[in-house]
C-alpha positions in Angstrom: -196.0 -32.5 37.6 -197.0 -33.9 41.0 -200.5 -34.3 42.3 -201.0 -31.9 45.2 -203.8 -34.0 46.5 -201.4 -37.0 46.9 -198.9 -34.7 48.5 -201.5 -33.5 51.1 -202.3 -37.1 51.9 -198.7 -38.3 51.9 -196.4 -35.4 52.9 -193.8 -37.5 54.7 -193.5 -40.0 51.8 -193.1 -37.1 49.4 -190.3 -35.5 51.3 -188.6 -38.9 51.9 -188.6 -39.5 48.1 -187.1 -36.0 47.5 -184.4 -36.8 50.1 -183.4 -39.8 48.0 -182.7 -37.3 45.2 -180.7 -35.2 47.7 -183.4 -32.5 47.7 -184.9 -30.7 50.7 -188.4 -31.5 51.8 -191.0 -29.1 50.4 -194.3 -30.8 51.2 -195.1 -28.3 54.1 -194.5 -25.3 51.8 -196.6 -26.7 49.0 -199.4 -27.6 51.3 -199.3 -24.1 52.8 -199.7 -22.5 49.4 -202.5 -25.0 48.6 -204.3 -24.3 51.8 -204.3 -20.5 51.1 -205.4 -21.2 47.5 -208.3 -23.4 48.7 -209.3 -20.8 51.3 -209.3 -18.1 48.6 -211.5 -20.3 46.4 -213.9 -21.0 49.3 -214.1 -17.3 50.2 -214.8 -16.4 46.5 -217.5 -19.1 46.3 -219.2 -17.9 49.5 -219.0 -14.3 48.3 -220.4 -15.2 44.9 -223.2 -17.2 46.5 -224.1 -14.4 48.8 -224.1 -11.9 45.9 -226.5 -14.1 43.9 -228.7 -14.5 47.0 -228.7 -10.8 47.8 -229.6 -10.0 44.2 -232.7 -12.1 44.5 -233.5 -10.5 47.8 -233.4 -7.1 46.2 -236.2 -8.0 43.9 -238.2 -9.3 46.8 -237.6 -6.2 48.9 -238.6 -3.9 46.0 -241.7 -6.0 45.5 -242.7 -5.6 49.1 -241.8 -1.9 48.9 -239.2 -2.3 51.6 -236.9 0.5 50.3 -234.6 0.4 53.3 -233.9 -3.3 52.9 -233.4 -2.9 49.1 -230.9 -0.1 49.6 -229.0 -2.1 52.2 -228.9 -5.1 49.9 -227.8 -2.9 46.9 -224.9 -1.6 49.0 -224.0 -5.2 50.0 -224.0 -6.4 46.3 -221.9 -3.4 45.3 -219.3 -4.2 48.0 -219.3 -7.9 47.0 -218.7 -7.0 43.3 -215.6 -5.2 44.5 -214.5 -8.1 46.8 -215.0 -11.0 44.5 -212.5 -10.0 41.8 -209.9 -9.5 44.5 -210.5 -12.9 45.9 -210.4 -14.4 42.4 -207.2 -12.6 41.7 -205.7 -14.0 45.0 -206.8 -17.5 44.0 -205.2 -17.1 40.5 -202.0 -15.8 42.1 -201.7 -18.7 44.5 -202.6 -21.2 41.8 -199.8 -19.8 39.6 -197.4 -19.9 42.6 -198.3 -23.5 43.3 -198.0 -24.6 39.7 -194.6 -22.9 39.4 -193.3 -24.6 42.5 -194.6 -28.0 41.4 -193.1 -27.6 37.9 -189.6 -27.3 39.3 -189.7 -30.5 41.3 -188.4 -33.7 39.6 -190.2 -37.0 39.5 -190.0 -39.3 42.5 -187.9 -42.5 42.2 -189.5 -45.9 42.4 -188.7 -48.0 45.5 -186.3 -50.3 43.7 -184.1 -47.5 42.3 -180.7 -47.7 44.0 -179.7 -44.7 46.1 -176.7 -42.7 45.3 -175.3 -39.3 44.5 -173.9 -39.8 40.9 -173.0 -42.3 38.2 -170.6 -44.1 40.5 -173.6 -45.6 42.4 -175.3 -47.0 39.3 -175.7 -50.8 39.4 -174.9 -53.1 36.5 -177.9 -55.2 35.6 -176.5 -57.4 32.8 -174.1 -57.3 29.8 -173.9 -58.8 26.3 -170.9 -60.1 24.5 -167.2 -59.5 25.3 -164.5 -57.0 24.5 -162.8 -57.8 21.2 -159.1 -58.4 21.0 -157.2 -56.5 18.4 -153.7 -57.2 16.9 -153.2 -53.5 16.9 -153.9 -50.5 19.1 -157.6 -49.5 18.3 -158.1 -45.9 17.2 -160.9 -43.6 18.2 -163.8 -42.9 15.8 -162.7 -39.4 14.8 -159.2 -40.7 13.9 -160.7 -43.4 11.8 -163.3 -41.1 10.1 -160.8 -38.3 9.4 -158.2 -40.8 8.0 -160.9 -42.2 5.7 -161.6 -38.6 4.5 -165.3 -39.0 5.3 -165.6 -37.3 8.7 -164.9 -33.5 8.6 -165.1 -31.4 11.7 -163.1 -28.5 10.3 -165.6 -27.8 7.5 -168.5 -28.3 9.8 -167.0 -25.6 12.1 -166.8 -23.2 9.2 -170.5 -23.8 8.5 -171.9 -23.9 12.0 -169.2 -23.7 14.7 -168.1 -26.3 17.2 -169.9 -29.6 17.9 -171.0 -30.3 14.4 -169.7 -32.7 11.8 -169.9 -33.3 8.0 -170.1 -37.0 7.0 -169.7 -38.1 3.4 -169.5 -41.1 1.2 -169.6 -44.4 3.0 -169.9 -42.9 6.5 -172.9 -40.8 5.4 -174.6 -43.9 4.0 -173.6 -45.9 7.1 -175.4 -43.4 9.3 -178.5 -43.6 7.2 -178.3 -47.4 7.1 -178.2 -47.5 10.9 -181.3 -45.4 11.2 -183.2 -47.4 8.6 -182.2 -50.7 10.2 -183.4 -49.5 13.6 -186.8 -48.3 12.3 -187.4 -51.5 10.4 -186.6 -53.6 13.4 -188.9 -51.6 15.7 -191.8 -51.4 13.3 -191.7 -54.9 11.8 -190.7 -56.9 14.9 -191.4 -54.8 18.0 -194.8 -53.4 17.2 -193.9 -49.7 17.1 -195.7 -47.3 14.8 -193.4 -45.1 12.8 -194.1 -41.3 13.0 -192.5 -38.4 11.3 -193.1 -35.5 13.8 -192.4 -31.8 13.6 -188.9 -30.8 14.6 -190.0 -27.4 16.1 -192.5 -27.3 18.9 -194.3 -24.7 21.2 -193.2 -24.0 24.7 -196.2 -25.9 26.2 -195.0 -29.0 24.4 -191.5 -28.7 25.9 -193.2 -28.1 29.3 -195.2 -31.3 28.9 -192.2 -33.6 28.8 -190.2 -31.6 31.3 -187.6 -29.7 29.3 -189.2 -26.4 30.3 -188.8 -24.4 32.4 -185.9 -26.0 34.3 -183.7 -26.9 31.3 -184.3 -23.9 29.0 -180.6 -23.1 28.6 -180.0 -26.6 27.1 -182.4 -25.9 24.3 -182.2 -24.2 20.9 -184.8 -21.5 20.3 -186.2 -20.4 17.0 -187.9 -17.0 16.9 -189.6 -15.1 14.1 -187.0 -12.6 12.9 -189.3 -9.6 12.2 -191.1 -9.9 15.6 -187.8 -10.4 17.4 -186.1 -7.3 15.9 -189.2 -5.1 16.6 -189.5 -6.3 20.2 -185.8 -6.2 20.9 -185.6 -2.6 19.6 -188.5 -1.7 22.0 -186.5 -3.2 24.9 -183.3 -1.6 23.9 -184.8 1.9 23.8 -185.2 1.6 27.5 -181.5 0.8 28.1 -178.5 3.1 28.2 -177.0 4.5 24.9 -173.9 2.2 25.0 -175.9 -1.0 25.2 -178.3 0.2 22.5 -175.4 1.2 20.2 -173.7 -2.2 20.5 -177.0 -4.0 19.9 -175.7 -6.7 22.4 -178.3 -6.8 25.1 -177.5 -8.5 28.4 -178.9 -11.9 29.2 -181.6 -10.5 31.4 -183.0 -8.6 28.4 -182.9 -11.7 26.2 -184.7 -13.6 28.9 -187.3 -10.9 29.0 -187.6 -11.1 25.3 -188.2 -14.8 25.4 -190.7 -14.5 28.3 -192.7 -12.0 26.4 -192.8 -13.8 23.1 -196.2 -15.2 22.1 -196.1 -18.9 21.4 -196.8 -18.4 17.7 -193.6 -16.3 17.4 -191.3 -18.7 19.3 -190.6 -22.4 18.7 -188.0 -24.8 20.1 -185.9 -27.3 18.2 -186.6 -30.7 19.6 -183.8 -32.1 21.8 -185.2 -35.6 21.2 -188.3 -37.0 19.4 -189.6 -38.0 22.8 -191.0 -34.4 23.0 -193.3 -34.4 20.0 -194.1 -38.2 20.2 -195.2 -38.1 23.8 -197.2 -34.9 23.3 -199.2 -36.5 20.6 -201.6 -37.4 23.4 -201.6 -34.0 25.1 -205.1 -32.7 26.0 -206.6 -36.0 25.0 -208.7 -38.7 26.5 -207.8 -42.2 25.2 -209.9 -45.3 25.5 -208.0 -48.0 27.4 -208.5 -50.4 24.5 -206.2 -48.2 22.4 -203.4 -48.7 24.9 -200.5 -49.4 24.8 -199.5 -46.9 22.1 -196.0 -47.6 20.9 -194.4 -44.9 18.7 -191.0 -44.6 17.1 -189.3 -41.9 15.0 -185.8 -41.3 13.5 -185.1 -37.6 13.7 -182.4 -35.0 14.0 -182.1 -33.8 17.6 -180.7 -30.5 18.8 -179.1 -29.7 22.1 -177.2 -26.7 23.3 -175.1 -28.8 25.7 -174.9 -25.8 28.0 -173.6 -27.9 30.9 -171.1 -29.8 28.8 -168.3 -27.2 28.4 -165.0 -28.9 27.9 -166.5 -32.4 27.7 -166.1 -34.5 24.6 -164.9 -31.6 22.5 -163.5 -34.0 19.9 -165.5 -36.4 17.9 -169.2 -37.2 17.6 -170.1 -38.1 21.2 -171.5 -34.8 22.2 -172.9 -32.8 19.3 -175.3 -29.9 19.0 -177.1 -31.9 16.2 -177.4 -35.6 16.0 -179.7 -38.3 14.8 -181.6 -40.7 17.1 -184.3 -43.3 16.9 -186.7 -42.7 19.7 -189.2 -45.1 21.3 -192.2 -43.9 23.2 -194.9 -45.8 25.0 -198.2 -44.6 26.3 -199.9 -47.1 28.7 -201.8 -47.8 31.8 -200.4 -47.6 35.4 -200.7 -51.4 35.8 -198.7 -52.1 32.6 -196.0 -49.5 32.8 -193.4 -51.6 34.7 -193.6 -54.4 32.2 -193.6 -51.9 29.4 -190.3 -50.5 30.7 -188.7 -54.0 30.6 -190.1 -54.5 27.1 -188.7 -51.2 25.9 -185.3 -52.0 27.3 -185.2 -55.4 25.5 -186.2 -53.7 22.2 -183.3 -51.2 22.5 -180.9 -54.0 23.5 -181.9 -56.0 20.4 -180.4 -53.3 18.2 -177.0 -53.7 19.7 -177.3 -57.5 19.8 -177.9 -57.6 16.0 -175.0 -55.3 15.5 -172.9 -57.6 17.7 -171.7 -54.7 19.9 -170.5 -55.4 23.4 -172.6 -53.5 26.0 -173.8 -53.4 29.5 -177.1 -52.3 31.1 -177.0 -50.1 34.1 -179.8 -49.2 36.5 -179.3 -45.5 37.3 -179.2 -44.4 41.0 -181.4 -41.7 42.4 -178.7 -39.0 41.9 -178.1 -39.8 38.2 -181.7 -40.1 36.9 -183.3 -37.5 34.6 -185.8 -34.9 35.8 -188.9 -36.7 34.5 -187.9 -40.3 35.3 -189.1 -42.6 38.0 -186.6 -45.3 37.0 -184.0 -45.4 34.2 -181.9 -48.1 32.5 -178.9 -46.9 30.6 -177.3 -49.1 27.9 -173.6 -48.4 27.7 -171.8 -49.6 24.6 -168.1 -50.5 24.7 -165.8 -48.3 22.6 -162.4 -50.0 22.0 -160.8 -46.8 20.8 -161.8 -44.9 24.0 -161.3 -48.0 26.1 -164.5 -47.3 28.0 -168.3 -47.7 28.1 -170.4 -44.8 26.8 -174.2 -44.4 27.0 -176.0 -45.2 23.8 -179.6 -45.5 25.1 -181.5 -44.4 28.1 -184.9 -46.0 28.8 -187.1 -44.4 31.4 -190.5 -44.8 32.9 -192.1 -41.5 33.9 -195.3 -42.7 35.5 -198.0 -40.0 35.4 -195.5 -37.2 35.8 -195.5 -36.1 32.1 -199.2 -36.9 31.7 -200.2 -34.4 34.3 -198.2 -31.7 32.6 -199.8 -32.6 29.3 -203.3 -33.3 30.6 -203.2 -36.7 28.9 -205.7 -39.2 30.3 -207.4 -42.5 29.5 -210.8 -43.8 30.1 -210.9 -47.1 32.0 -212.6 -50.0 30.2 -214.3 -51.4 33.4 -215.3 -48.3 35.3 -215.1 -45.6 32.6 -213.2 -43.4 35.0 -210.6 -41.1 33.7 -207.0 -41.3 34.9 -203.6 -40.0 33.8 -201.8 -42.3 31.4 -198.3 -43.5 32.1 -195.5 -42.5 29.7 -192.2 -44.1 28.8 -189.4 -43.2 26.5 -186.1 -44.6 25.3 -183.5 -44.4 22.7 -183.7 -47.2 20.2 -180.9 -46.2 19.8 -178.8 -43.0 19.3 -177.7 -43.3 15.7 -174.6 -41.1 16.0 -173.2 -43.1 18.9 -174.1 -46.3 17.2 -172.0 -45.1 14.2 -169.2 -44.3 16.6 -169.5 -47.8 18.2 -169.5 -49.5 14.7 -166.4 -47.6 13.6 -164.4 -48.4 16.7 -165.6 -52.0 17.0 -165.3 -53.0 13.3 -162.1 -51.1 12.5 -159.4 -53.1 10.7 -155.7 -52.7 10.9 -155.5 -50.8 7.6 -158.0 -48.3 8.9 -160.9 -49.6 6.9 -164.3 -50.4 8.5 -166.0 -53.8 8.1 -169.7 -53.3 7.7 -171.8 -55.4 10.2 -173.7 -58.2 8.4 -177.1 -56.8 9.4 -176.3 -53.5 7.8 -175.0 -54.8 4.5 -178.4 -54.9 2.8 -178.8 -51.2 3.6 -175.4 -50.5 2.2 -176.1 -52.0 -1.2 -174.2 -55.1 -0.3 -171.1 -53.2 0.6 -168.9 -55.1 3.1 -166.1 -52.6 3.8 -165.7 -48.8 4.0 -162.3 -47.7 3.0 -160.6 -44.6 1.7 
């Protein structure tokens, strides 16, 4: 969420920053709504002050037995009582219009973010290691996993549909080992506090980190069944008989159902632990001495992948359910840039200890996420695919999420309250790390060598084979 006061004071800078994201300037429209909102507030305040003053004058007029003045004042108060609610309703309407407009606008890029339309304009920052040479043609992870008899997409489809997988035996343990290794590294060496958060959250929590309202179609919604059926039946009664009989309401009806659902009847499956971890400070005032807060969690994540039709349909790259270790930092504005670099190094260390070849890319303005001011992507090399794939994305969000969450800190020196700065990053995606280990450590006979750092988590096992 953007600060309308800053936009009023810096309209040209705001529109220039939006232009870098290939978006039209909207400062004038936002300021216009805000001016009308502020005018409505002022009119309501003037009317309220006059009503209070006139009420006192009525008593004085009656005391002096001035019946004409008292009647005139009574009529004025009666008129003001009708006017004030209308002015307050106008202010409320304009405030909602302004908030809705601001909620749809992405964060502004930092000055050092490269300009560009898409991933082709991203800039390589650094890389680690080198591509391995194999005496055979490397296979993709799903070929290896299926040949081992420990990666089953067909059975997963029977259970849940496309974009799910069943892992078993050594691969199931390897996935668990990766998550445990990452958590141990971040908590014992990098100073992060482990958290086990809820996996279902309210809509205001999803709004706080920027998933709602813009990316609603990418999320999975959980709704109380009894309430849903009762409400849906009410809506269907108003439709034609054919729709009511098929019990398949159009999307507009489903959208209306979602919009009308009270928050206690509707929860969202988290697309990433960033959502609950960052929102731990929502509606809070934190002392500066408590910052930075560094939090980590290893959780299942759920994404509808609504915009990914036809992409990565085979394998574990793009799943509806996957495991990820998340890193979140809550800090001051002065420390957020350094914290971003620190978070990147923490995520990189995971891949360094696994001895996986990777590169770090600075994302351009056209490839950054909605809430980010600047993002580094870590892309791991996959020999079987013969390409780099994203395995971690580390972003600094400034005060963008904090304003949506009402998360503030109290300065140590001046005791003033300001929005915190938030950062998030994958530390790293466990499923994609599993893919990278399988493809990097594959052997000619189809077995998988277990990286040295993971062997203690695998009971000393050095090889996964059929």
